[in-house]
N, C-alpha and C positions, 0 to 999 in steps of 0.2 A: 504494500500500500504506500502511496506517495506521501500522505500527510497524516501522521499520528503523533500524539503527545509523547514526551520522553518516558512516561510511566505506563505506557499502553500495555505492555506485556505483564507487568506486575498486577495491574488492575484486571486484566483478562484472567490471570492465574487465580486471583481471589474470587472472581465471579464464577469461574468453572468449579471451584471448590464448594461454593455455598449457595449460589442463586437458584431459585426454583426453575427459572427458564432453562438453565443448562442441565439441571437434573431431568427436566421434562424432555429435552432434546436427546439425552442419553436413553431414556426409556423408549422414545420413538425409534431410535436407531436399533435398539435391541429387538423391538417388535418387528421391524422390517427385515432384519437379518434372520429372524425366526429359527427354523430347523437347522440352519447352518451352524448355529452355536451349540447344537447338541453333540457335535463332534469334539474330538480332542486332538491335541498335537498340531493345531493350526498355526500358521505364520501370518502376522498382521503387519501391514505398512499403513501408518497414518501419514498421509502426504499433506504437508502444511500443518504440522502437529501443534504449532504454537508452543505454549508452556506445558503441553503434555496431558491436558485434561482427559481426552478420550483414551489415551494410552493407560492412564491410571485406572479408568474404568475397566479396560480390557485385562489389566493385570489381575483384577479380582475374579475374572471369569475362568472356569476350568478349561474352556475351549482352546485358549491360546497358549502356545509353548514359546513362540518367538515373537518379540515385540520390536518394531522398528519405526523410526520417525524421521521426517525431513522437514526443515523449515528454512526460509530465507534469512531469518533473524538469528544471529549468534546469541543474542540476549535470551530469546525464547528457548533455544536449545539448552543454554546453561541453566535456566530455571527448570526445565524438564529433567535434566541430569541429576539435579539435587534430590529428586523424589523417585527417579527411575534409573538407578545406577546399573541395573542389569539390561536395560534396553539398548538397542543399537541406534544411536541418534547422530544425525549428520546435518550440517549446514549446507543448504543448496536448494535449487529450484526443482521443478517437475520434469525438466528435460535433462537427460544425462544422469539418470539415477545410478548410484553406485551399487547396483544389485544385478545379479545374473537373471537371464530370462526365466520366467515361470518360477519365481522365488516365493510367491505369496498366495495364500488361499483367500485372503480378504484384504482389500485396499479401501481405505476410507478417505474421503475428501470433504472435510467439514468447513463450510464457510470460506472456501478457497477459490472455487471456480469463478465466482463473480469478480474476483480481483485479477484474473489472468488477462493479459493483453490479448486483443482480438486475434492477432496473427499467431499467438502461441497456444491458443485453446486446443486446436486439433493435434499439433505435435505433443502437447502435454498429455492429452488423453491417450494417444497412441503409445507413449512411453509407459503410462500406467498399465495399459493392456499388455505390453511386452513383459512386465514383471509379474503379471497375474497368471496363475496356473489355469489350465483348461478346467472348466467347471467352477472356477473361483468367482467371487463377487466383488464388484465395485459398488460401494455405497456412497452416494453423493448427497450432501446437504448444502443448499444454496438459497440465496434470496429468491422469493417467488412473487409473481404478479400475474394478473390475467392477460396483460400485454407486455411484450418484450420492450425493454428500455435500457439503452446504454447512455449513461450520463457523462462519463469520461472514460479514457482509455483503460483505466484500471478498476472500473466499477460498472457492473451490469445487473439489471433485474431480468431474471429469466421467466418466461412463460413455460407451461408444461410442454407445449409443442416445440418451443425453441430448445429446451434442455434435451428433449428426446432426439431432436435432429443433431445436436452437437455430439451426443453420445454415439449415435449411429455413424457419423462421419469419423469419429475417433476409433472405430473398429469394434464397437460393442453392440450387443443385442439387449435392448431394454426389456427387462422382465416386469418391472413395475415402476410407476411414477405417480406421485400423489402430492397434493398440497398438504400442509399441516399447520398447526398453530392457528386454527380457523377462528375460534371464538375470540381469542385475544386480538387477532388481526381485525376482526369485524369491529370490535370496540375501538381500536386505534383508528380505523378508517372512518368511523363515525365522527371522530374528533379531528378528521383531516390529517392524520399522522400516518405516513406510509414510509417504507424503507428509503433511506437516503444515503448517498455516498459519504464515507467517513471523512472527517476533517480533524484538524488539531483540537477543535472545541467540541466536536460531536463524533464519538468513535463507534457508537452502536453497542458498546458494552453496557449491559443493564446495570442500573444503579440499585441502591438498597431499596427493598420493599418492606412495607409494614406487614404485620402478622396476617391481616385480613387478605391483602393482595397476594401474599405468599400462599395462603391456604387455597384461595380461589384459583390462582394460576396453576398451582401444582395439581389440583383436582382436575382441571380442564385438560391439561396435557396428559395426565395419566389416563383419563377417559379416552382420549384420542389414541394413545398407545394401545389400549385394550382393543379398541375398534380396529385399528390397522394391523393388529396381530392376525386378523383373518386374512387368508391368502389373497383374496381378490378385492378387498376393501380399499377404498380410496376416498379422499375428501376433495370437494370441488373448489375450495378457496382457502387461501392462507398466505401469509407473507413469507412462508418457508416452503421450499420444495425438497422432496426426497425422491431419489431414484435408486433402484437396484438394477445393475446391469452385469452381464457376463461377456467374456470374449466371444465375438462372432466367429 
């Protein structure tokens, strides 16, 4: 990202540890990965891992034996290393990954794709496909909207059709794609608040919530996760998009 405050990754680390929104996103991710997590001995790459929030979740699951992460920020990787000393963590982008072909059973891309420059989207997805094993899964979480919108070169709002098209061009077969965070997004839209590109003063990291907001938000996202755990379920609206795809 081009413009973030100097304490961005520290604040992200704190939010991933405690905020109801991040807990809810984790529950949604687990629901969509579904039966794949019933296996053991799996290898996971979190591409754009930030301070390691999703890797910390994966560490607690019996499914994963090998944990790897990549991020452009050396500061983010250093924060992740403090809590994940056994993980393989590297500083770098999505192209030219330091892993052999077919190294991973699951690759996750959480709030990363919307920041990839337009010309790098397809090469980045093809590189993720390269390191994913046959039958493996790519789980994408990104900004969502009913209409596609690119505000600047490093920030984009994806529609469901637009995200599906990008994944197809990147060499994937889309198994499932759905909006999420529907109820909270409707409330925000009613207040004319929609996803915006991050700036030094507006990062998109959720701030502290009171007890009531925490309880309501947690309940709503947990209910969505239970619903989306059904194999063919999907939601028609939300400021978040999830996709599960496999190598074509």
